[in-house]
PyMOL Python script that loads the backbone (N, CA, C, O; Angstrom):
from pymol import cmd

cmd.read_pdbstr("""\
ATOM      1  N   MET A   1       7.694   6.243  -6.427  1.00  0.00           N
ATOM      2  CA  MET A   1       6.416   6.492  -7.034  1.00  0.00           C
ATOM      3  C   MET A   1       5.575   5.193  -7.486  1.00  0.00           C
ATOM      4  O   MET A   1       5.878   4.529  -8.477  1.00  0.00           O
ATOM      5  N   MET A   2       4.469   4.907  -6.630  1.00  0.00           N
ATOM      6  CA  MET A   2       3.663   3.779  -7.091  1.00  0.00           C
ATOM      7  C   MET A   2       3.146   3.750  -8.558  1.00  0.00           C
ATOM      8  O   MET A   2       2.713   4.840  -8.932  1.00  0.00           O
ATOM      9  N   THR A   3       3.108   2.990  -9.246  1.00  0.00           N
ATOM     10  CA  THR A   3       2.522   2.700 -10.407  1.00  0.00           C
ATOM     11  C   THR A   3       1.136   1.646 -10.472  1.00  0.00           C
ATOM     12  O   THR A   3       0.888   0.922  -9.507  1.00  0.00           O
ATOM     13  N   ARG A   4       0.495   1.643 -11.383  1.00  0.00           N
ATOM     14  CA  ARG A   4      -0.558   0.539 -11.615  1.00  0.00           C
ATOM     15  C   ARG A   4       0.085  -1.071 -11.387  1.00  0.00           C
ATOM     16  O   ARG A   4      -0.309  -2.084 -10.809  1.00  0.00           O
ATOM     17  N   ARG A   5       1.245  -0.701 -12.152  1.00  0.00           N
ATOM     18  CA  ARG A   5       1.708  -2.434 -11.981  1.00  0.00           C
ATOM     19  C   ARG A   5       2.233  -2.592 -10.967  1.00  0.00           C
ATOM     20  O   ARG A   5       2.235  -3.748 -10.543  1.00  0.00           O
ATOM     21  N   LYS A   6       2.892  -1.533 -10.151  1.00  0.00           N
ATOM     22  CA  LYS A   6       3.369  -2.086  -8.750  1.00  0.00           C
ATOM     23  C   LYS A   6       2.274  -2.430  -7.833  1.00  0.00           C
ATOM     24  O   LYS A   6       2.440  -3.315  -6.993  1.00  0.00           O
ATOM     25  N   LEU A   7       1.037  -1.714  -7.951  1.00  0.00           N
ATOM     26  CA  LEU A   7      -0.048  -1.952  -7.050  1.00  0.00           C
ATOM     27  C   LEU A   7      -0.671  -3.327  -7.392  1.00  0.00           C
ATOM     28  O   LEU A   7      -1.025  -4.174  -6.572  1.00  0.00           O
ATOM     29  N   ALA A   8      -0.760  -3.421  -8.982  1.00  0.00           N
ATOM     30  CA  ALA A   8      -1.289  -4.788  -9.042  1.00  0.00           C
ATOM     31  C   ALA A   8      -0.538  -6.167  -8.763  1.00  0.00           C
ATOM     32  O   ALA A   8      -1.082  -7.267  -8.659  1.00  0.00           O
ATOM     33  N   ALA A   9       1.043  -5.836  -8.648  1.00  0.00           N
ATOM     34  CA  ALA A   9       2.006  -6.628  -8.196  1.00  0.00           C
ATOM     35  C   ALA A   9       1.642  -6.988  -6.647  1.00  0.00           C
ATOM     36  O   ALA A   9       1.493  -8.137  -6.230  1.00  0.00           O
ATOM     37  N   TYR A  10       1.524  -5.795  -5.870  1.00  0.00           N
ATOM     38  CA  TYR A  10       1.260  -5.951  -4.371  1.00  0.00           C
ATOM     39  C   TYR A  10       0.253  -6.663  -4.138  1.00  0.00           C
ATOM     40  O   TYR A  10       0.261  -7.407  -3.157  1.00  0.00           O
ATOM     41  N   HIS A  11      -0.785  -6.598  -4.943  1.00  0.00           N
ATOM     42  CA  HIS A  11      -2.091  -7.036  -4.570  1.00  0.00           C
ATOM     43  C   HIS A  11      -2.183  -8.512  -4.972  1.00  0.00           C
ATOM     44  O   HIS A  11      -2.885  -9.303  -4.342  1.00  0.00           O
ATOM     45  N   SER A  12      -1.482  -8.845  -5.995  1.00  0.00           N
ATOM     46  CA  SER A  12      -1.322 -10.209  -6.576  1.00  0.00           C
ATOM     47  C   SER A  12      -0.521 -11.226  -5.435  1.00  0.00           C
ATOM     48  O   SER A  12      -0.701 -12.443  -5.385  1.00  0.00           O
ATOM     49  N   ILE A  13       0.187 -10.632  -4.740  1.00  0.00           N
ATOM     50  CA  ILE A  13       0.954 -11.501  -3.680  1.00  0.00           C
ATOM     51  C   ILE A  13       0.468 -10.968  -2.291  1.00  0.00           C
ATOM     52  O   ILE A  13       1.178 -11.088  -1.293  1.00  0.00           O
ATOM     53  N   GLY A  14      -0.582 -10.463  -2.263  1.00  0.00           N
ATOM     54  CA  GLY A  14      -1.441 -10.313  -0.898  1.00  0.00           C
ATOM     55  C   GLY A  14      -0.626  -9.299  -0.343  1.00  0.00           C
ATOM     56  O   GLY A  14      -1.048  -9.137   0.802  1.00  0.00           O
ATOM     57  N   GLY A  15       0.217  -8.614  -0.529  1.00  0.00           N
ATOM     58  CA  GLY A  15       1.059  -7.718   0.481  1.00  0.00           C
ATOM     59  C   GLY A  15       2.192  -8.616   1.146  1.00  0.00           C
ATOM     60  O   GLY A  15       2.961  -8.166   1.995  1.00  0.00           O
ATOM     61  N   ASP A  16       2.223  -9.800   0.728  1.00  0.00           N
ATOM     62  CA  ASP A  16       3.213 -10.619   1.663  1.00  0.00           C
ATOM     63  C   ASP A  16       4.587 -10.613   1.063  1.00  0.00           C
ATOM     64  O   ASP A  16       4.809 -11.323   0.082  1.00  0.00           O
ATOM     65  N   VAL A  17       5.647  -9.759   1.653  1.00  0.00           N
ATOM     66  CA  VAL A  17       7.060  -9.650   1.209  1.00  0.00           C
ATOM     67  C   VAL A  17       7.739 -10.924   0.988  1.00  0.00           C
ATOM     68  O   VAL A  17       8.615 -10.917   0.123  1.00  0.00           O
ATOM     69  N   ASP A  18       7.509 -11.977   1.584  1.00  0.00           N
ATOM     70  CA  ASP A  18       7.857 -13.289   1.551  1.00  0.00           C
ATOM     71  C   ASP A  18       7.359 -13.945   0.166  1.00  0.00           C
ATOM     72  O   ASP A  18       8.114 -14.571  -0.578  1.00  0.00           O
ATOM     73  N   ALA A  19       6.224 -13.760  -0.043  1.00  0.00           N
ATOM     74  CA  ALA A  19       5.729 -14.191  -1.250  1.00  0.00           C
ATOM     75  C   ALA A  19       6.334 -13.596  -2.384  1.00  0.00           C
ATOM     76  O   ALA A  19       6.773 -14.374  -3.231  1.00  0.00           O
ATOM     77  N   LEU A  20       6.463 -12.206  -2.602  1.00  0.00           N
ATOM     78  CA  LEU A  20       7.517 -11.517  -3.294  1.00  0.00           C
ATOM     79  C   LEU A  20       8.735 -12.121  -3.565  1.00  0.00           C
ATOM     80  O   LEU A  20       9.152 -12.366  -4.697  1.00  0.00           O
ATOM     81  N   SER A  21       9.295 -12.356  -2.536  1.00  0.00           N
ATOM     82  CA  SER A  21      10.889 -13.058  -2.597  1.00  0.00           C
ATOM     83  C   SER A  21      10.710 -14.226  -3.104  1.00  0.00           C
ATOM     84  O   SER A  21      11.604 -14.501  -3.905  1.00  0.00           O
ATOM     85  N   ARG A  22       9.662 -15.314  -2.934  1.00  0.00           N
ATOM     86  CA  ARG A  22       9.653 -16.374  -3.449  1.00  0.00           C
ATOM     87  C   ARG A  22       9.068 -16.372  -4.820  1.00  0.00           C
ATOM     88  O   ARG A  22       9.203 -17.417  -5.457  1.00  0.00           O
ATOM     89  N   SER A  23       8.407 -15.326  -5.416  1.00  0.00           N
ATOM     90  CA  SER A  23       7.685 -15.286  -6.554  1.00  0.00           C
ATOM     91  C   SER A  23       8.694 -15.291  -7.665  1.00  0.00           C
ATOM     92  O   SER A  23       8.322 -15.960  -8.629  1.00  0.00           O
ATOM     93  N   GLY A  24       9.891 -14.715  -7.792  1.00  0.00           N
ATOM     94  CA  GLY A  24      10.803 -14.853  -8.814  1.00  0.00           C
ATOM     95  C   GLY A  24      10.566 -14.560 -10.116  1.00  0.00           C
ATOM     96  O   GLY A  24      11.417 -14.726 -10.990  1.00  0.00           O
ATOM     97  N   GLY A  25       8.857 -13.896 -10.429  1.00  0.00           N
ATOM     98  CA  GLY A  25       8.660 -13.814 -11.652  1.00  0.00           C
ATOM     99  C   GLY A  25       8.300 -12.290 -11.701  1.00  0.00           C
ATOM    100  O   GLY A  25       9.011 -11.417 -11.203  1.00  0.00           O
ATOM    101  N   ARG A  26       7.235 -12.089 -12.291  1.00  0.00           N
ATOM    102  CA  ARG A  26       6.671 -10.761 -12.748  1.00  0.00           C
ATOM    103  C   ARG A  26       6.826  -9.806 -11.629  1.00  0.00           C
ATOM    104  O   ARG A  26       7.500  -8.777 -11.578  1.00  0.00           O
ATOM    105  N   SER A  27       5.981 -10.420 -10.647  1.00  0.00           N
ATOM    106  CA  SER A  27       5.734  -9.433  -9.367  1.00  0.00           C
ATOM    107  C   SER A  27       7.209  -8.882  -9.067  1.00  0.00           C
ATOM    108  O   SER A  27       7.386  -7.677  -8.884  1.00  0.00           O
ATOM    109  N   ARG A  28       8.108  -9.671  -9.029  1.00  0.00           N
ATOM    110  CA  ARG A  28       9.264  -9.069  -8.587  1.00  0.00           C
ATOM    111  C   ARG A  28      10.028  -8.403  -9.337  1.00  0.00           C
ATOM    112  O   ARG A  28      10.999  -7.868  -8.801  1.00  0.00           O
ATOM    113  N   ASP A  29       9.843  -8.257 -10.620  1.00  0.00           N
ATOM    114  CA  ASP A  29      10.310  -7.591 -11.450  1.00  0.00           C
ATOM    115  C   ASP A  29       9.548  -5.888 -11.399  1.00  0.00           C
ATOM    116  O   ASP A  29      10.156  -4.847 -11.648  1.00  0.00           O
ATOM    117  N   ASP A  30       8.254  -5.992 -11.050  1.00  0.00           N
ATOM    118  CA  ASP A  30       7.463  -4.909 -10.949  1.00  0.00           C
ATOM    119  C   ASP A  30       7.522  -3.848  -9.410  1.00  0.00           C
ATOM    120  O   ASP A  30       7.291  -2.646  -9.279  1.00  0.00           O
ATOM    121  N   LEU A  31       7.864  -4.727  -8.568  1.00  0.00           N
ATOM    122  CA  LEU A  31       7.952  -4.294  -7.160  1.00  0.00           C
ATOM    123  C   LEU A  31       8.968  -4.682  -6.378  1.00  0.00           C
ATOM    124  O   LEU A  31       9.021  -5.866  -6.046  1.00  0.00           O
ATOM    125  N   SER A  32       9.848  -3.866  -5.989  1.00  0.00           N
ATOM    126  CA  SER A  32      10.820  -4.188  -5.080  1.00  0.00           C
ATOM    127  C   SER A  32      10.398  -4.502  -3.650  1.00  0.00           C
ATOM    128  O   SER A  32       9.406  -4.014  -3.108  1.00  0.00           O
ATOM    129  N   GLU A  33      11.310  -5.431  -3.047  1.00  0.00           N
ATOM    130  CA  GLU A  33      10.871  -5.739  -1.404  1.00  0.00           C
ATOM    131  C   GLU A  33      10.657  -4.404  -0.766  1.00  0.00           C
ATOM    132  O   GLU A  33       9.600  -4.170  -0.182  1.00  0.00           O
ATOM    133  N   GLU A  34      11.794  -3.351  -0.869  1.00  0.00           N
ATOM    134  CA  GLU A  34      11.347  -2.100  -0.252  1.00  0.00           C
ATOM    135  C   GLU A  34      10.210  -1.244  -0.509  1.00  0.00           C
ATOM    136  O   GLU A  34       9.771  -0.471   0.343  1.00  0.00           O
ATOM    137  N   GLU A  35       9.691  -1.380  -1.758  1.00  0.00           N
ATOM    138  CA  GLU A  35       8.500  -0.779  -2.066  1.00  0.00           C
ATOM    139  C   GLU A  35       7.157  -1.558  -1.248  1.00  0.00           C
ATOM    140  O   GLU A  35       6.188  -1.023  -0.710  1.00  0.00           O
ATOM    141  N   CYS A  36       7.470  -2.892  -1.366  1.00  0.00           N
ATOM    142  CA  CYS A  36       6.306  -3.690  -0.829  1.00  0.00           C
ATOM    143  C   CYS A  36       6.305  -3.259   0.476  1.00  0.00           C
ATOM    144  O   CYS A  36       5.248  -2.692   0.755  1.00  0.00           O
ATOM    145  N   ARG A  37       7.162  -3.320   1.455  1.00  0.00           N
ATOM    146  CA  ARG A  37       7.391  -3.112   2.762  1.00  0.00           C
ATOM    147  C   ARG A  37       6.873  -1.602   2.921  1.00  0.00           C
ATOM    148  O   ARG A  37       6.062  -1.328   3.805  1.00  0.00           O
ATOM    149  N   GLN A  38       7.389  -0.592   2.000  1.00  0.00           N
ATOM    150  CA  GLN A  38       6.672   0.672   2.325  1.00  0.00           C
ATOM    151  C   GLN A  38       4.997   0.791   2.155  1.00  0.00           C
ATOM    152  O   GLN A  38       4.258   1.386   2.939  1.00  0.00           O
ATOM    153  N   LEU A  39       4.608   0.115   1.001  1.00  0.00           N
ATOM    154  CA  LEU A  39       3.292   0.095   0.902  1.00  0.00           C
ATOM    155  C   LEU A  39       2.483  -0.523   1.744  1.00  0.00           C
ATOM    156  O   LEU A  39       1.392   0.016   1.931  1.00  0.00           O
ATOM    157  N   SER A  40       2.761  -1.691   2.409  1.00  0.00           N
ATOM    158  CA  SER A  40       2.154  -2.682   3.668  1.00  0.00           C
ATOM    159  C   SER A  40       2.095  -1.365   4.692  1.00  0.00           C
ATOM    160  O   SER A  40       1.102  -0.706   4.999  1.00  0.00           O
ATOM    161  N   GLY A  41       3.393  -1.205   5.095  1.00  0.00           N
ATOM    162  CA  GLY A  41       3.288  -0.159   6.341  1.00  0.00           C
ATOM    163  C   GLY A  41       2.411   1.254   5.967  1.00  0.00           C
ATOM    164  O   GLY A  41       2.093   1.933   6.943  1.00  0.00           O
ATOM    165  N   LEU A  42       2.093   1.632   4.932  1.00  0.00           N
ATOM    166  CA  LEU A  42       1.207   2.696   4.814  1.00  0.00           C
ATOM    167  C   LEU A  42      -0.039   2.348   4.656  1.00  0.00           C
ATOM    168  O   LEU A  42      -0.871   3.200   4.968  1.00  0.00           O
ATOM    169  N   LEU A  43      -0.492   1.128   4.179  1.00  0.00           N
ATOM    170  CA  LEU A  43      -1.912   0.573   4.213  1.00  0.00           C
ATOM    171  C   LEU A  43      -2.227   0.365   5.734  1.00  0.00           C
ATOM    172  O   LEU A  43      -3.346   0.614   6.182  1.00  0.00           O
ATOM    173  N   GLN A  44      -1.151  -0.123   6.546  1.00  0.00           N
ATOM    174  CA  GLN A  44      -1.471  -0.285   8.063  1.00  0.00           C
ATOM    175  C   GLN A  44      -1.731   0.926   8.608  1.00  0.00           C
ATOM    176  O   GLN A  44      -2.701   0.993   9.364  1.00  0.00           O
ATOM    177  N   ARG A  45      -1.016   2.014   8.376  1.00  0.00           N
ATOM    178  CA  ARG A  45      -1.329   3.318   9.048  1.00  0.00           C
ATOM    179  C   ARG A  45      -2.505   4.043   8.433  1.00  0.00           C
ATOM    180  O   ARG A  45      -3.073   4.904   9.105  1.00  0.00           O
ATOM    181  N   LEU A  46      -2.913   3.764   7.210  1.00  0.00           N
ATOM    182  CA  LEU A  46      -4.199   4.425   6.829  1.00  0.00           C
ATOM    183  C   LEU A  46      -5.412   3.718   7.432  1.00  0.00           C
ATOM    184  O   LEU A  46      -6.474   4.262   7.736  1.00  0.00           O
ATOM    185  N   LEU A  47      -5.096   2.409   7.563  1.00  0.00           N
ATOM    186  CA  LEU A  47      -6.392   1.461   8.356  1.00  0.00           C
ATOM    187  C   LEU A  47      -6.527   2.042   9.588  1.00  0.00           C
ATOM    188  O   LEU A  47      -7.673   2.342   9.922  1.00  0.00           O
ATOM    189  N   ILE A  48      -5.401   2.331  10.533  1.00  0.00           N
ATOM    190  CA  ILE A  48      -5.480   2.719  11.729  1.00  0.00           C
ATOM    191  C   ILE A  48      -6.491   4.051  11.863  1.00  0.00           C
ATOM    192  O   ILE A  48      -7.352   4.273  12.715  1.00  0.00           O
ATOM    193  N   CYS A  49      -6.019   4.966  10.555  1.00  0.00           N
ATOM    194  CA  CYS A  49      -6.904   6.182  10.843  1.00  0.00           C
ATOM    195  C   CYS A  49      -8.362   5.890  10.103  1.00  0.00           C
ATOM    196  O   CYS A  49      -9.302   6.633  10.386  1.00  0.00           O
ATOM    197  N   LYS A  50      -8.535   4.888   9.227  1.00  0.00           N
ATOM    198  CA  LYS A  50      -9.610   4.789   9.000  1.00  0.00           C
ATOM    199  C   LYS A  50     -10.672   3.833  10.068  1.00  0.00           C
ATOM    200  O   LYS A  50     -11.898   3.723  10.050  1.00  0.00           O
ATOM    201  N   ARG A  51      -9.832   3.331  10.805  1.00  0.00           N
ATOM    202  CA  ARG A  51     -10.785   2.842  12.107  1.00  0.00           C
ATOM    203  C   ARG A  51     -11.051   3.776  13.146  1.00  0.00           C
ATOM    204  O   ARG A  51     -11.868   3.635  14.056  1.00  0.00           O
ATOM    205  N   GLY A  52     -10.175   4.898  12.905  1.00  0.00           N
ATOM    206  CA  GLY A  52     -10.231   6.096  14.055  1.00  0.00           C
ATOM    207  C   GLY A  52      -9.456   5.640  15.222  1.00  0.00           C
ATOM    208  O   GLY A  52      -9.808   5.905  16.371  1.00  0.00           O
ATOM    209  N   LEU A  53      -8.383   4.943  14.929  1.00  0.00           N
ATOM    210  CA  LEU A  53      -7.582   4.639  16.092  1.00  0.00           C
ATOM    211  C   LEU A  53      -6.122   5.751  16.221  1.00  0.00           C
ATOM    212  O   LEU A  53      -5.470   5.930  17.251  1.00  0.00           O
ATOM    213  N   GLY A  54      -5.917   6.271  15.127  1.00  0.00           N
ATOM    214  CA  GLY A  54      -4.950   7.203  15.098  1.00  0.00           C
ATOM    215  C   GLY A  54      -4.998   8.783  15.558  1.00  0.00           C
ATOM    216  O   GLY A  54      -6.077   9.345  15.370  1.00  0.00           O
ATOM    217  N   SER A  55      -4.054   9.465  16.075  1.00  0.00           N
ATOM    218  CA  SER A  55      -4.200  10.865  16.457  1.00  0.00           C
ATOM    219  C   SER A  55      -4.293  11.429  15.047  1.00  0.00           C
ATOM    220  O   SER A  55      -4.038  10.805  14.017  1.00  0.00           O
ATOM    221  N   ALA A  56      -4.732  12.820  15.147  1.00  0.00           N
ATOM    222  CA  ALA A  56      -4.721  13.576  14.259  1.00  0.00           C
ATOM    223  C   ALA A  56      -3.765  13.712  13.479  1.00  0.00           C
ATOM    224  O   ALA A  56      -3.840  13.588  12.257  1.00  0.00           O
ATOM    225  N   LYS A  57      -2.354  14.093  14.384  1.00  0.00           N
ATOM    226  CA  LYS A  57      -1.394  14.126  13.766  1.00  0.00           C
ATOM    227  C   LYS A  57      -0.791  12.870  12.972  1.00  0.00           C
ATOM    228  O   LYS A  57      -0.225  13.035  11.891  1.00  0.00           O
ATOM    229  N   PHE A  58      -0.935  11.645  13.542  1.00  0.00           N
ATOM    230  CA  PHE A  58      -0.625  10.603  12.850  1.00  0.00           C
ATOM    231  C   PHE A  58      -1.409  10.472  11.394  1.00  0.00           C
ATOM    232  O   PHE A  58      -0.845  10.351  10.307  1.00  0.00           O
ATOM    233  N   CYS A  59      -2.870  10.526  11.628  1.00  0.00           N
ATOM    234  CA  CYS A  59      -3.438  10.498  10.214  1.00  0.00           C
ATOM    235  C   CYS A  59      -2.996  11.535   9.262  1.00  0.00           C
ATOM    236  O   CYS A  59      -2.907  11.256   8.066  1.00  0.00           O
ATOM    237  N   GLU A  60      -2.728  12.644   9.682  1.00  0.00           N
ATOM    238  CA  GLU A  60      -2.245  13.899   8.560  1.00  0.00           C
ATOM    239  C   GLU A  60      -0.960  13.371   8.044  1.00  0.00           C
ATOM    240  O   GLU A  60      -0.659  13.452   6.853  1.00  0.00           O
ATOM    241  N   THR A  61      -0.100  12.755   9.070  1.00  0.00           N
ATOM    242  CA  THR A  61       1.160  12.242   8.400  1.00  0.00           C
ATOM    243  C   THR A  61       1.079  11.102   7.473  1.00  0.00           C
ATOM    244  O   THR A  61       1.869  10.996   6.535  1.00  0.00           O
ATOM    245  N   ALA A  62       0.104  10.204   7.717  1.00  0.00           N
ATOM    246  CA  ALA A  62      -0.075   9.114   6.903  1.00  0.00           C
ATOM    247  C   ALA A  62      -0.619   9.564   5.491  1.00  0.00           C
ATOM    248  O   ALA A  62      -0.238   8.947   4.496  1.00  0.00           O
ATOM    249  N   LYS A  63      -1.514  10.639   5.371  1.00  0.00           N
ATOM    250  CA  LYS A  63      -2.288  11.007   4.309  1.00  0.00           C
ATOM    251  C   LYS A  63      -0.977  11.899   3.646  1.00  0.00           C
ATOM    252  O   LYS A  63      -0.918  11.877   2.416  1.00  0.00           O
ATOM    253  N   LYS A  64      -0.323  12.384   4.097  1.00  0.00           N
ATOM    254  CA  LYS A  64       0.627  13.167   3.273  1.00  0.00           C
ATOM    255  C   LYS A  64       1.924  11.934   2.662  1.00  0.00           C
ATOM    256  O   LYS A  64       2.627  12.161   1.677  1.00  0.00           O
ATOM    257  N   GLU A  65       1.981  11.037   3.250  1.00  0.00           N
ATOM    258  CA  GLU A  65       2.851  10.036   2.682  1.00  0.00           C
ATOM    259  C   GLU A  65       2.099   9.330   1.490  1.00  0.00           C
ATOM    260  O   GLU A  65       2.682   8.935   0.480  1.00  0.00           O
ATOM    261  N   LEU A  66       0.941   9.229   1.677  1.00  0.00           N
ATOM    262  CA  LEU A  66      -0.082   8.818   0.587  1.00  0.00           C
ATOM    263  C   LEU A  66       0.224   9.495  -0.552  1.00  0.00           C
ATOM    264  O   LEU A  66       0.826   9.014  -1.512  1.00  0.00           O
ATOM    265  N   GLU A  67      -0.279  10.862  -0.433  1.00  0.00           N
ATOM    266  CA  GLU A  67       0.022  11.589  -1.363  1.00  0.00           C
ATOM    267  C   GLU A  67       1.495  11.871  -2.268  1.00  0.00           C
ATOM    268  O   GLU A  67       1.626  12.144  -3.461  1.00  0.00           O
ATOM    269  N   ALA A  68       2.519  11.690  -1.195  1.00  0.00           N
ATOM    270  CA  ALA A  68       4.094  11.590  -1.884  1.00  0.00           C
ATOM    271  C   ALA A  68       4.219  10.288  -2.454  1.00  0.00           C
ATOM    272  O   ALA A  68       5.120  10.196  -3.287  1.00  0.00           O
ATOM    273  N   LEU A  69       3.599   9.326  -2.241  1.00  0.00           N
ATOM    274  CA  LEU A  69       3.539   7.986  -2.895  1.00  0.00           C
ATOM    275  C   LEU A  69       2.912   7.621  -3.965  1.00  0.00           C
ATOM    276  O   LEU A  69       3.388   6.837  -4.786  1.00  0.00           O
ATOM    277  N   VAL A  70       1.898   8.104  -4.043  1.00  0.00           N
ATOM    278  CA  VAL A  70       0.677   8.214  -5.251  1.00  0.00           C
ATOM    279  C   VAL A  70       0.359   9.527  -5.409  1.00  0.00           C
ATOM    280  O   VAL A  70      -0.296  10.094  -4.535  1.00  0.00           O
ATOM    281  N   SER A  71       0.733  10.120  -6.421  1.00  0.00           N
ATOM    282  CA  SER A  71       0.531  11.411  -7.064  1.00  0.00           C
ATOM    283  C   SER A  71      -0.730  11.745  -7.672  1.00  0.00           C
ATOM    284  O   SER A  71      -1.174  12.891  -7.751  1.00  0.00           O
ATOM    285  N   ASP A  72      -1.434  10.441  -8.206  1.00  0.00           N
ATOM    286  CA  ASP A  72      -2.487  10.696  -9.300  1.00  0.00           C
ATOM    287  C   ASP A  72      -3.814  10.269  -8.266  1.00  0.00           C
ATOM    288  O   ASP A  72      -3.557   9.573  -7.284  1.00  0.00           O
ATOM    289  N   GLY A  73      -4.922  10.613  -8.465  1.00  0.00           N
ATOM    290  CA  GLY A  73      -5.955  10.639  -7.801  1.00  0.00           C
ATOM    291  C   GLY A  73      -6.872   9.428  -7.963  1.00  0.00           C
ATOM    292  O   GLY A  73      -7.646   8.867  -7.188  1.00  0.00           O
ATOM    293  N   ASN A  74      -6.560   9.239  -9.103  1.00  0.00           N
ATOM    294  CA  ASN A  74      -7.081   7.460  -9.481  1.00  0.00           C
ATOM    295  C   ASN A  74      -6.302   6.462  -8.909  1.00  0.00           C
ATOM    296  O   ASN A  74      -6.953   5.479  -8.553  1.00  0.00           O
ATOM    297  N   MET A  75      -4.834   6.406  -8.668  1.00  0.00           N
ATOM    298  CA  MET A  75      -4.060   5.723  -8.054  1.00  0.00           C
ATOM    299  C   MET A  75      -4.764   5.837  -6.663  1.00  0.00           C
ATOM    300  O   MET A  75      -5.196   4.812  -6.136  1.00  0.00           O
ATOM    301  N   ARG A  76      -4.881   6.932  -6.111  1.00  0.00           N
ATOM    302  CA  ARG A  76      -5.160   6.912  -4.674  1.00  0.00           C
ATOM    303  C   ARG A  76      -6.509   6.228  -4.179  1.00  0.00           C
ATOM    304  O   ARG A  76      -6.764   5.771  -3.065  1.00  0.00           O
ATOM    305  N   PHE A  77      -7.426   6.296  -5.500  1.00  0.00           N
ATOM    306  CA  PHE A  77      -8.532   5.602  -5.189  1.00  0.00           C
ATOM    307  C   PHE A  77      -8.385   4.071  -5.050  1.00  0.00           C
ATOM    308  O   PHE A  77      -9.100   3.384  -4.320  1.00  0.00           O
ATOM    309  N   LEU A  78      -7.303   3.573  -5.888  1.00  0.00           N
ATOM    310  CA  LEU A  78      -6.956   2.314  -5.953  1.00  0.00           C
ATOM    311  C   LEU A  78      -6.388   1.714  -4.490  1.00  0.00           C
ATOM    312  O   LEU A  78      -6.790   0.663  -3.991  1.00  0.00           O
ATOM    313  N   VAL A  79      -5.374   2.593  -3.908  1.00  0.00           N
ATOM    314  CA  VAL A  79      -4.854   2.427  -2.722  1.00  0.00           C
ATOM    315  C   VAL A  79      -5.965   2.305  -1.449  1.00  0.00           C
ATOM    316  O   VAL A  79      -5.829   1.587  -0.458  1.00  0.00           O
ATOM    317  N   GLU A  80      -7.151   3.242  -1.762  1.00  0.00           N
ATOM    318  CA  GLU A  80      -8.040   3.506  -0.635  1.00  0.00           C
ATOM    319  C   GLU A  80      -8.820   1.913  -0.766  1.00  0.00           C
ATOM    320  O   GLU A  80      -9.205   1.312   0.237  1.00  0.00           O
ATOM    321  N   GLY A  81      -8.957   1.412  -2.055  1.00  0.00           N
ATOM    322  CA  GLY A  81      -9.854   0.259  -2.262  1.00  0.00           C
ATOM    323  C   GLY A  81      -8.965  -0.924  -1.501  1.00  0.00           C
ATOM    324  O   GLY A  81      -9.534  -1.891  -0.995  1.00  0.00           O
ATOM    325  N   MET A  82      -7.692  -0.783  -1.469  1.00  0.00           N
ATOM    326  CA  MET A  82      -6.805  -1.884  -0.926  1.00  0.00           C
ATOM    327  C   MET A  82      -7.090  -1.797   0.727  1.00  0.00           C
ATOM    328  O   MET A  82      -7.192  -2.827   1.393  1.00  0.00           O
ATOM    329  N   ILE A  83      -7.201  -0.546   1.280  1.00  0.00           N
ATOM    330  CA  ILE A  83      -7.461  -0.101   2.514  1.00  0.00           C
ATOM    331  C   ILE A  83      -8.893  -0.731   2.942  1.00  0.00           C
ATOM    332  O   ILE A  83      -9.148  -1.122   4.081  1.00  0.00           O
ATOM    333  N   SER A  84      -9.726  -0.763   1.917  1.00  0.00           N
ATOM    334  CA  SER A  84     -11.180  -1.623   2.505  1.00  0.00           C
ATOM    335  C   SER A  84     -11.075  -2.853   2.503  1.00  0.00           C
ATOM    336  O   SER A  84     -11.665  -3.486   3.379  1.00  0.00           O
ATOM    337  N   GLU A  85     -10.309  -3.517   1.540  1.00  0.00           N
ATOM    338  CA  GLU A  85      -9.848  -5.079   1.323  1.00  0.00           C
ATOM    339  C   GLU A  85      -9.143  -5.372   2.648  1.00  0.00           C
ATOM    340  O   GLU A  85      -9.408  -6.474   3.130  1.00  0.00           O
ATOM    341  N   GLU A  86      -8.295  -4.594   3.328  1.00  0.00           N
ATOM    342  CA  GLU A  86      -7.719  -5.030   4.536  1.00  0.00           C
ATOM    343  C   GLU A  86      -8.449  -4.897   5.803  1.00  0.00           C
ATOM    344  O   GLU A  86      -8.292  -5.703   6.720  1.00  0.00           O
ATOM    345  N   ALA A  87      -9.347  -3.765   5.877  1.00  0.00           N
ATOM    346  CA  ALA A  87     -10.151  -3.851   7.028  1.00  0.00           C
ATOM    347  C   ALA A  87     -11.368  -4.888   6.990  1.00  0.00           C
ATOM    348  O   ALA A  87     -12.038  -5.149   7.989  1.00  0.00           O
ATOM    349  N   SER A  88     -11.575  -5.434   5.768  1.00  0.00           N
ATOM    350  CA  SER A  88     -12.421  -6.616   6.111  1.00  0.00           C
ATOM    351  C   SER A  88     -11.879  -7.994   6.060  1.00  0.00           C
ATOM    352  O   SER A  88     -12.582  -8.968   5.792  1.00  0.00           O
ATOM    353  N   ARG A  89     -10.571  -8.056   6.331  1.00  0.00           N
ATOM    354  CA  ARG A  89      -9.540  -9.260   6.795  1.00  0.00           C
ATOM    355  C   ARG A  89     -10.006  -9.337   7.987  1.00  0.00           C
ATOM    356  O   ARG A  89      -9.533 -10.148   8.784  1.00  0.00           O
TER     357      ARG A  89
END
""", "prot")
cmd.dss("prot")
cmd.show_as("cartoon", "prot")
cmd.util.cbc("prot")
cmd.orient("prot")
């Protein structure tokens, strides 16, 4: 389950699992490499959906994955904000 601290740690390293490995500090304590990879993959899938490039089934699966990973509506809002950041890169 993602927490605000984990999302903040992910954001602070820019979603870069290598940066997480090198950080050795608080980010690493808050977020595991596996969680970083999981969130990165989910954000990529949600971005594909946001851009209209995924099938209905693909997007439905991504949405369910988001709901399973982030149960709180406010947290989902934060994740959706991260998707918007990814889209602007």
